[in-house]
C-alpha positions in Angstrom: -0.2 -0.3 0.1 3.1 2.6 0.1 2.5 2.9 -3.6 -0.7 5.1 -2.6 0.7 6.7 -0.1 4.0 7.7 -1.5 3.1 8.0 -5.4 -0.9 9.0 -4.8 -2.0 6.1 -6.8 -5.4 4.8 -6.3 -5.8 2.1 -4.1 -6.7 -0.6 -6.5 -2.7 -0.5 -8.1 -2.0 -1.5 -4.8 -4.4 -4.4 -4.4 -3.9 -5.3 -8.2 0.2 -6.1 -7.6 -0.8 -7.8 -4.1 -3.3 -9.9 -6.2 -0.8 -10.9 -8.9 2.3 -11.3 -6.9 0.2 -13.9 -4.2 -0.7 -15.8 -7.9 2.8 -15.9 -9.4 3.9 -16.6 -6.1 1.6 -19.4 -5.9 2.3 -21.1 -9.7 6.1 -21.1 -9.0 5.3 -23.2 -5.9 3.3 -25.4 -8.1 6.0 -25.6 -10.2 8.2 -26.3 -7.9 6.2 -28.9 -6.4 5.7 -30.6 -9.2 9.1 -30.5 -10.3 9.8 -32.5 -7.1 6.8 -34.9 -7.4 7.3 -35.7 -11.2 3.8 -34.1 -11.8 2.7 -31.6 -14.8 4.8 -28.3 -14.7 3.8 -25.3 -15.2 5.3 -23.8 -18.5 8.2 -21.1 -18.3 5.9 -18.9 -20.6 3.4 -19.0 -18.4 5.8 -17.7 -15.6 7.3 -15.2 -17.3 3.7 -13.6 -18.4 2.7 -14.0 -15.0 5.8 -11.8 -13.6 5.5 -10.0 -16.6 1.7 -8.3 -16.1 2.8 -7.7 -12.6 3.5 -10.2 -10.3 7.1 -10.1 -10.4 7.7 -9.4 -6.9 6.1 -12.5 -6.1 8.0 -14.1 -9.0 11.1 -13.1 -7.1 10.3 -13.8 -3.7 9.3 -17.5 -4.9 12.8 -17.7 -6.4 15.0 -17.1 -2.9 
């Protein structure tokens, strides 16, 4: 929510970043779980697309 305070952006921008970040983090977690268990993996193109549309903070956290 710091975006709305420091840059005077609408609250929906902060909410969108949080939602997209959680979704991207979840996709990375599902992919990692599938890699460990040998299941169907999430395509790299889909992971990159999620990061590109705004979920990159969750993707960065998930990679750590």
